[in-house]
Each structure stands twice: as structure tokens, then as C-alpha cells.
N, C-alpha and C positions, 0 to 999 in steps of 0.2 A: 505492499498500499504507498501511497507517496503523500507526505502532508506538507503543508508548506510552511516554511519558520517563522513567516510572519502573517498575520491575518490583523485584517483591519476593520472596524465596520465606520464606514465614514456618516457621520452627524454634522447636523448644520452648528454651529456658531453663532449663530443670531438667528429673530428669529423675521420673516418675510414670505413674501409672497416669491415663487420659483420661477425665474423669468428665463433662466435657460436650462438646456442640459447639451454639454458640450463633448459629448463620448457617444460610441458606440458600444450597445452590450457585447460584456466578452471581447471588448481589445484591452492591447496591453498599452500601461501607461506606464509613462515617468513622475517619481518624484516631483509635485511641482505643479503638474498638468492642470490648469482651470478645467473643473469637472463640471461644477454647476453653479451659475450666478443667480444670486436672490435678491431682490428689487432693490437696488441702491440710492432710489432718489430720498427716502426719508432719513438714512444713515448721511448723506450728503449733505443735507439740510442741517441735520446737526452737528456735523463736523462744521459747516460753513459758520454757524452759531457759536461754536466753540472757538473759531480761529477770530472773529468780531470781539466776542469776551477777553480774550488773551490781547488783542489790540487795546481794547479798552480800558484794561487792567495796566497795561504798561504805561499808559498815556496818563494815568491817575499814580503809578509809581514814580512817573518823570517828575508831575509836579509836587508831589507831598517829598520828593527829594529836594527839591529846589528852594521850596518852602522853607525845609529844617535845614539846608544849609545857609540862607538869608535869618535866619532866628538867630543859627551860632553866630553868624557875626556879628549882629545885632545886639547877643545874650555879652558877650566880650567886651561894648562898649557900655555896658549896663542900660540899654536902650527898649529893653525887654526882658522880663519877668523869667525865670530860670521855668516856673511853671508853663509857658505859654513853648518854650522850648522844648520842654519835655511833652506836652501835649503833641507837637510836631514830629517828634521822632516816631512818639506812640504812633502815630498815622501812618508813617514812612513804613513802618516796622506791618503794619496792617497791609497798604497796599503791595509790599513785597510777598505777605502771605498770598492776598487776592492773586498775585500773577501768578505764586506757585502751582497753587490749586486752577486757573484757566489753564495752567500749560499741561496740568494732570488730565483736566477734564476733553483736551484736546487731544492727548495722545490717547484716552480711552475712545474718542468718536474716532480715531484714525483708526485704532483697532477693531475697533468696530464697523465701518466701509471697508476695510480688506477684506473681514471676513464674511462681506459679501459673496467671495469669491473663495466656495469652497473647491482648495486644491486636494490632489493625492498626496498625502501623506508619504508612502513609499512608490518604490518600484514593483508591479507587478501586473495580473489580470486582474481587471475590475468584472465586478460579476451584471446584473441586472442592473437596470434603475428602479430603485420601489418606490420611485413618485415620479407623476407627469408635472411639465408646466401648468401655470395657474395655481395648484395648490399651494396653502399656506404651511408652511417649515416652520418648528418649534426648536428654539434656544436647546440642544443636550437631548433633545428628545427623539425630533423626527431621524430614524436612519435612511439613509438617502440608497447608498447600494454598501458595496462590501470589496474590499480586496484583499488575494494574496498573492504573496512572493512566488517569483518564478524559481530562483537563483539564491541561494542552494536553498534544497529540500530536504526534509526527509526519507526515507528509506524503513519502513516498516514493514514485519513479517511477525507470522506465530508458526511453531515448529512446534510439532509433539515430543515429548520427553526420550523418547526413544532414539529419536536422531540428535535429539540436541548432544545426550551424553556418549552418540557413538561419534559425534565431528568433536567433542569436546576433548575425547581420548584420542583422537588421530593429532591435536595439537601438542601433546606432548605429557 
């Protein structure tokens, strides 16, 4: 009996409507080949929102840093209270945290957008498609297809005890 070394159940990593199937049932695929495309429009919109939020957060950070620098100069001359300087420092730190948060949201949005293309995780032979275009697929639940590796493979067999003992005795 021949058994694949690797076996993968291909599942969607984002929820959406299946837009395209990019393989033929039973074909050989390579790692990284696009197999399915999930409707990208909602994820593109979220990605664009995250990009805009990052630009806004960076603008706030720039303003608060400039404001803090002004406060520090004024504070040295005694023209502004230490409390106002501390408030501006806190506002700058908050703005930096907002930038960090916006960058993380952007990375997540980019990741989800990238996941709308379901790619082959290994080289091998792909099974049949288990869903058709137009169906909704759900994150980590909907199995789309399977892939088994072709090289190397395991070869297994069964043998009766008498034959095994006979073979073992010939080995020495």
C-alpha cells in the first residue's frame, strides 16, 4: 500500500463568498499556487481604512511631538508650567501608542486580504473541490479540498508471521 507522507486539508482562513477556483480536480500543484479566491472587496475596503487610520495617527503623532518640543523650549524659559509640559508629553506618548495600534491593525487587515487567496501549502496532488463558486466559506470551518504529497511516499505491506520469521532467519 502506498501512503502519502504529507496530507493537508485546505481550509479558508477568512470568511467570504468563493469567487474563483483556480485548479482542475486531480491536478498536481506546487506550494504557493493559488487554488481559490475569496471575494476580496470587503477585505480591500478594510485594508484601505486601516491605511487611512495609520496616516491619521501619524499626523496626530507629528503634531503632538512638535507641540511637546515647543512646550519643552517654553518650559526652560519658565514661560509654561511643568504640568502643561507633562500633559503634552502624555499626549505625544498616547499618539505614539495610537500609531502602533494603527500599524498592528494595518498588518492584520493586510494579512486578511492576503488570505483571500487560498494557496497550496505543499507540493502534491490535489483532490476534488468540495465547494463551488458562489458558496460562502467560513474561517477554519469550510474544507475546500485536500492535497497529498507525491514524493516521498510511504510503502507499507502486511505479511504473515511464518513468512516474516523465514525472512528474518535469512538475515542472519
